[in-house]
C-alpha positions as CSV (number, residue, x, y, z in Angstrom):
1,M,-47.1,49.7,32.8
2,D,-47.6,50.7,36.4
3,N,-49.4,53.9,35.3
4,I,-51.7,51.9,33.0
5,I,-52.5,49.5,35.9
6,N,-53.2,52.4,38.3
7,L,-55.6,54.0,35.7
8,Q,-57.3,50.7,35.2
9,K,-57.9,50.2,38.9
10,K,-59.4,53.7,39.3
11,I,-61.5,54.0,36.2
12,V,-62.6,50.4,35.5
13,P,-61.9,48.4,38.7
14,E,-64.4,45.7,37.5
15,L,-62.1,45.1,34.5
16,S,-59.3,43.9,36.9
17,D,-61.6,41.2,38.4
18,L,-62.6,40.0,35.0
19,L,-59.0,39.9,33.8
20,V,-57.9,37.9,36.8
21,E,-60.9,35.5,36.4
22,R,-60.0,34.8,32.7
23,Y,-56.3,34.4,33.7
24,R,-57.3,31.8,36.3
25,I,-59.3,29.9,33.7
26,L,-56.4,29.8,31.2
27,R,-54.0,28.8,33.9
28,Q,-56.1,25.9,35.1
29,V,-56.8,24.6,31.6
30,S,-53.1,24.8,30.7
31,H,-52.3,22.4,33.6
32,D,-55.3,20.1,33.3
33,A,-56.0,19.9,29.6
34,P,-58.0,18.3,28.2
35,I,-60.7,19.2,30.7
36,G,-64.4,19.4,30.5
37,R,-66.5,22.4,31.5
38,R,-68.0,20.8,34.6
39,A,-64.7,19.6,36.0
40,L,-63.1,23.0,35.3
41,A,-66.0,24.8,37.1
42,G,-65.4,22.5,40.1
43,E,-61.7,23.3,40.2
44,L,-62.3,27.0,40.0
45,G,-65.3,27.2,42.3
46,L,-67.4,28.8,39.6
47,S,-70.9,28.1,38.4
48,E,-71.2,26.4,35.0
49,R,-73.3,29.4,33.8
50,V,-70.6,31.9,34.7
51,L,-67.8,29.7,33.3
52,R,-69.6,29.1,30.0
53,A,-69.7,32.8,29.2
54,Q,-65.9,33.2,29.9
55,V,-64.7,30.1,28.0
56,D,-66.9,31.0,25.0
57,F,-65.2,34.4,25.0
58,L,-61.7,32.8,25.3
59,K,-62.6,30.4,22.5
60,T,-63.7,33.2,20.2
61,S,-60.5,35.1,21.0
62,G,-58.5,32.1,19.8
63,L,-57.1,31.3,23.3
64,L,-59.0,28.1,24.0
65,S,-59.7,25.1,21.7
66,F,-62.5,22.6,22.2
67,S,-62.6,18.9,21.3
68,S,-64.6,15.8,22.3
69,L,-62.1,15.3,25.1
70,G,-62.4,18.8,26.6
71,M,-60.8,22.2,26.5
72,A,-57.1,23.0,25.9
73,V,-55.1,26.2,25.6
74,T,-54.0,27.1,22.1
75,D,-50.4,28.1,21.2
76,E,-51.5,31.7,21.2
77,G,-53.1,31.3,24.6
78,N,-49.9,29.8,26.0
79,D,-47.9,32.7,24.7
80,L,-50.4,35.2,26.2
81,L,-50.5,33.3,29.5
82,R,-46.8,34.0,30.2
83,D,-47.3,37.8,29.7
84,L,-50.6,37.7,31.5
85,S,-49.0,36.1,34.5
86,D,-46.6,39.1,34.9
87,Y,-49.4,41.5,34.4
88,V,-51.6,39.9,37.1
89,R,-48.7,40.0,39.5
90,K,-48.4,43.7,39.0
91,L,-52.1,44.2,39.1
92,Q,-52.3,42.6,42.5
93,D,-49.2,44.5,43.8
94,L,-47.2,41.3,44.0
95,S,-44.2,43.0,42.6
96,K,-44.1,45.4,45.5
97,L,-44.6,42.4,47.9
98,E,-41.6,40.6,46.2
99,K,-39.4,43.7,46.7
100,L,-40.5,44.0,50.3
101,L,-39.5,40.4,51.0
102,V,-36.2,40.7,49.2
103,E,-35.3,43.6,51.4
104,N,-36.4,42.2,54.7
105,L,-35.3,38.6,54.1
106,H,-32.0,39.6,52.6
107,I,-32.5,37.2,49.7
108,G,-31.5,37.8,46.1
109,R,-34.9,37.2,44.4
110,V,-38.5,36.4,45.3
111,V,-41.1,35.2,42.9
112,I,-44.7,35.3,44.1
113,I,-47.5,33.3,42.4
114,P,-51.1,34.7,42.8
115,G,-53.3,32.5,45.0
116,D,-53.0,30.0,47.8
117,C,-51.6,26.4,47.5
118,D,-53.8,25.3,50.4
119,K,-56.9,26.2,48.4
120,E,-55.9,25.6,44.8
121,E,-53.7,22.8,43.6
122,V,-53.0,24.7,40.4
123,V,-51.0,27.3,42.4
124,K,-48.5,24.6,43.4
125,K,-48.2,23.7,39.8
126,E,-47.6,27.3,38.9
127,I,-44.8,27.5,41.5
128,G,-43.3,24.5,39.8
129,R,-43.6,26.1,36.4
130,A,-42.0,29.3,37.6
131,A,-39.1,27.3,39.2
132,A,-38.6,25.4,35.9
133,R,-38.2,28.7,34.0
134,I,-35.6,29.9,36.6
135,L,-33.7,26.7,36.4
136,L,-33.5,26.8,32.7
137,Q,-32.2,30.4,32.8
138,L,-29.5,29.3,35.2
139,L,-28.4,26.4,33.1
140,A,-28.1,28.7,30.0
141,D,-25.2,30.6,31.5
142,G,-22.6,29.1,29.1
143,K,-20.8,26.9,31.7
144,K,-19.7,23.6,30.4
145,Q,-21.2,21.5,33.2
146,H,-23.7,21.9,36.1
147,V,-24.6,19.6,38.9
148,V,-28.2,20.1,40.0
149,A,-29.4,18.7,43.3
150,V,-33.1,18.3,44.0
151,S,-35.1,17.4,47.0
152,G,-38.4,15.5,47.0
153,G,-42.0,16.6,47.3
154,T,-45.0,17.5,45.1
155,T,-43.8,21.0,44.3
156,L,-40.4,19.7,43.0
157,A,-42.3,17.1,41.0
158,A,-44.3,19.9,39.4
159,M,-41.1,21.7,38.5
160,A,-39.6,18.6,36.9
161,E,-42.7,18.1,34.8
162,N,-42.5,21.7,33.4
163,V,-38.8,21.5,32.3
164,R,-37.9,21.2,28.7
165,G,-34.2,21.5,27.6
166,N,-31.1,20.0,26.2
167,E,-28.3,19.9,28.7
168,P,-26.2,16.8,28.0
169,N,-23.3,17.9,30.2
170,T,-25.5,18.5,33.3
171,I,-25.7,15.9,36.1
172,V,-28.9,15.8,38.2
173,V,-28.7,14.2,41.7
174,P,-31.0,13.9,44.7
175,A,-30.1,16.3,47.5
176,R,-30.5,13.6,50.1
177,G,-31.6,10.0,50.5
178,G,-35.1,8.6,50.3
179,L,-38.2,9.6,52.4
180,G,-41.3,7.5,53.0
181,D,-43.2,9.3,50.3
182,K,-45.0,8.2,47.2
183,V,-42.5,7.0,44.6
184,E,-43.2,9.8,42.2
185,N,-42.4,12.4,44.9
186,K,-39.1,10.9,46.0
187,A,-35.9,12.9,45.3
188,N,-34.4,10.0,43.3
189,T,-37.5,9.8,41.1
190,I,-37.6,13.6,40.6
191,A,-33.9,13.7,39.7
192,T,-34.5,11.0,37.1
193,V,-37.6,12.8,35.6
194,L,-35.7,16.1,35.5
195,A,-32.7,14.6,33.9
196,G,-34.9,13.0,31.2
197,R,-36.6,16.4,30.5
198,L,-33.2,18.0,30.2
199,K,-31.6,15.2,28.3
200,A,-29.0,15.2,31.1
201,K,-27.2,12.6,33.1
202,Y,-28.3,11.5,36.5
203,R,-27.1,9.6,39.6
204,Q,-29.2,8.1,42.3
205,L,-28.6,7.7,46.0
206,Y,-29.9,4.5,47.5
207,V,-29.6,5.4,51.2
208,P,-32.8,5.6,53.2
209,D,-33.5,8.8,55.2
210,S,-32.9,8.9,59.0
211,V,-30.6,5.9,59.3
212,S,-28.4,5.8,62.4
213,G,-25.1,7.6,62.3
214,E,-23.3,4.2,62.8
215,I,-25.1,2.6,59.8
216,L,-24.6,5.6,57.6
217,N,-20.8,5.7,58.3
218,S,-20.6,2.0,57.6
219,I,-22.4,2.4,54.2
220,L,-20.1,5.2,53.2
221,A,-17.0,3.3,54.2
222,E,-18.0,0.0,52.5
223,D,-19.8,1.1,49.4
224,P,-17.6,3.1,47.0
225,G,-20.6,3.6,44.6
226,V,-22.6,5.4,47.3
227,K,-19.5,7.4,48.4
228,A,-18.9,8.6,44.8
229,V,-22.5,9.7,44.4
230,V,-22.3,11.7,47.7
231,E,-19.2,13.4,46.4
232,I,-21.1,14.5,43.3
233,I,-24.0,15.7,45.4
234,K,-21.6,17.7,47.6
235,S,-20.2,19.4,44.4
236,A,-23.7,20.7,43.3
237,D,-23.7,24.3,42.1
238,I,-27.5,24.5,41.9
239,L,-29.9,23.2,44.6
240,V,-33.7,23.3,44.2
241,H,-35.4,22.2,47.4
242,G,-38.8,22.3,49.2
243,M,-39.7,23.6,52.6
244,G,-42.1,21.8,54.9
245,Q,-43.9,22.1,58.2
246,A,-41.8,20.5,60.9
247,K,-44.4,18.3,62.5
248,I,-45.8,17.0,59.2
249,M,-42.3,16.2,57.9
250,A,-41.3,14.5,61.2
251,E,-44.4,12.3,60.9
252,R,-43.6,11.4,57.3
253,R,-40.0,10.5,58.4
254,G,-41.5,8.3,61.2
255,L,-39.6,10.0,64.0
256,E,-40.0,8.3,67.4
257,N,-42.4,9.8,69.9
258,K,-39.6,11.2,72.1
259,A,-37.9,12.9,69.1
260,M,-41.2,14.3,68.0
261,A,-42.0,15.6,71.5
262,D,-38.5,17.2,71.7
263,L,-39.0,18.9,68.3
264,I,-42.2,20.5,69.4
265,A,-40.8,21.5,72.8
266,D,-37.8,23.1,71.0
267,G,-40.2,25.2,68.9
268,A,-39.5,23.6,65.5
269,V,-41.8,25.0,62.8
270,G,-39.9,24.4,59.5
271,E,-37.9,21.7,57.8
272,A,-35.6,21.6,54.7
273,I,-33.3,18.8,53.6
274,G,-33.8,16.9,56.8
275,Q,-33.1,19.7,59.3
276,Y,-35.6,21.3,61.6
277,C,-35.6,24.9,62.7
278,D,-37.5,27.3,64.9
279,I,-39.1,30.6,63.8
280,N,-35.8,32.4,64.5
281,G,-33.8,30.1,62.3
282,K,-32.1,28.0,65.0
283,V,-31.6,24.4,63.9
284,V,-33.0,22.3,66.7
285,Y,-32.9,18.8,65.1
286,V,-30.9,17.1,62.3
287,T,-31.7,13.7,60.7
288,N,-28.7,11.5,59.8
289,N,-28.4,11.2,56.0
290,A,-25.9,11.1,53.2
291,G,-26.2,14.2,51.0
292,L,-26.5,17.9,51.6
293,M,-26.8,19.6,55.0
294,M,-27.7,23.3,55.7
295,N,-24.1,24.2,56.3
296,D,-23.4,23.1,52.7
297,L,-25.8,25.6,51.2
298,K,-23.4,28.6,51.5
299,R,-21.0,26.8,49.1
300,I,-23.7,26.3,46.4
301,N,-23.8,29.0,43.7
302,K,-27.6,29.1,43.5
303,V,-30.1,27.8,46.1
304,I,-33.7,27.9,45.1
305,G,-36.4,27.3,47.8
306,L,-40.0,26.3,46.8
307,A,-43.0,26.3,49.0
308,G,-46.5,27.9,49.1
309,G,-49.7,28.0,51.1
310,K,-50.6,30.1,54.1
311,S,-50.1,27.0,56.3
312,K,-46.3,27.0,55.4
313,A,-45.6,30.7,56.0
314,Q,-43.9,30.0,59.4
315,A,-41.9,27.1,57.9
316,I,-40.7,29.2,55.0
317,L,-39.5,32.1,57.2
318,S,-37.7,29.7,59.6
319,V,-35.8,27.9,56.8
320,I,-34.8,31.2,55.2
321,R,-33.5,32.5,58.5
322,A,-31.6,29.2,59.1
323,S,-29.9,28.9,55.8
324,H,-28.4,30.5,52.7
325,Q,-31.1,31.1,50.1
326,D,-30.7,32.9,46.8
327,I,-34.2,32.6,45.3
328,L,-37.6,32.0,46.9
329,V,-40.6,30.9,44.8
330,T,-43.8,31.0,46.8
331,D,-47.5,32.1,46.6
332,E,-49.4,35.2,47.6
333,A,-51.0,33.7,50.7
334,A,-47.6,32.6,52.2
335,A,-45.9,35.9,51.2
336,R,-48.6,38.1,52.8
337,D,-48.5,36.0,56.0
338,I,-44.6,36.2,56.2
339,V,-44.9,40.0,55.9
340,K,-47.3,40.1,58.8
341,M,-44.8,38.0,60.9
342,L,-41.9,40.3,59.9
C-alpha cells in the first residue's frame, strides 16, 4: 500500500486532496446524520457549490443516501469509511508519526486521527470512535470478567456512544468521583451509558471530587456501600481516561485561588484523574478523592488515554511522562506539536 500511496502523491497529488475531502464529508455525515447540505457545508467550512458536487458524486457511488430529513451514510459507505480512515492516515504519513511517538514516549500503541479537535468537533468524535473499537477488542480476549473504569469528559462520552457489544460479565465503574460538569459528561453517567451499550453491569460512586481528606476518610469508614465500590474500582483491569489542561481542569474543580496560584507557580500543565503534573511529568498537586490515583495505573492491565487538539499537546505529554500508559488515542494537531516538543 505504501508504494501505491507514494505513486499517487507523485503522479496525481491533486487526487490525494480530493480523497481527503470526500473522506471528511463521509466522516462528518456519519456522526451528524441526518444533516442538510447547508449545515454540512458550515461544519466543513466549504461553500455549498463545492459541497454539492462532492455529495452528488458520493450519492451516485452509493455511499450517501438522501431523504427529506437530510443526508446519511449508507451501509456500504460505513464499511468503506473504516478502510478509508486507515488509508487517509497512511496518505498523511500519520502511521510514521504514530511509530515515532511510540518509540519516543515508550508507549505500547499510538492511534492518530486526522485533524484538530480545537477546530473540528467531529475529530473528537472520531477519537471516541477509535477508542470504542480498541475497547471492544480488549474485551474480546476470552477472559470471563473485566472491570472497566472510565473518567469523565466529552471525549469519553463520545467513546461510550460508539460502543456496541454484549459483555454481561463486565462491570463498568467511574474511575473517580464527580466533577462539576454537565451531567452527561460525568464519569458516573458515562459508566452507565457504556454499561448499557455493552449490556454489562455497572456501579456508581457518589462521592464528590475534591472533598477534604478528613471527610473522605469518614465516608469510607462509615459507608460500606461506597467502600465496596471503591474496592471494585481499584480492581479495574482496563482504564479509559481523558487528559486535560491543568488550569482549565482546576477551574472546573473550583480550586481556591491560592491552590490555583500554587499550581501555576509549580508549572502544572496537564491533569488526569485528579492529579496535576508539569511538562517533565512531576506530579505537583493531587485532589482528594475516592477512586484511582496515578500510582494505581501501573497495576492496571491496559490504560488508554484520550485527548486531542493542539491546545492539549503539553497536557498530553506531561501526563504520559507522569504515569503508566499503554495506548494513546489523539489527533494529528496534538501529535505534531508533541513531536516538536520532543
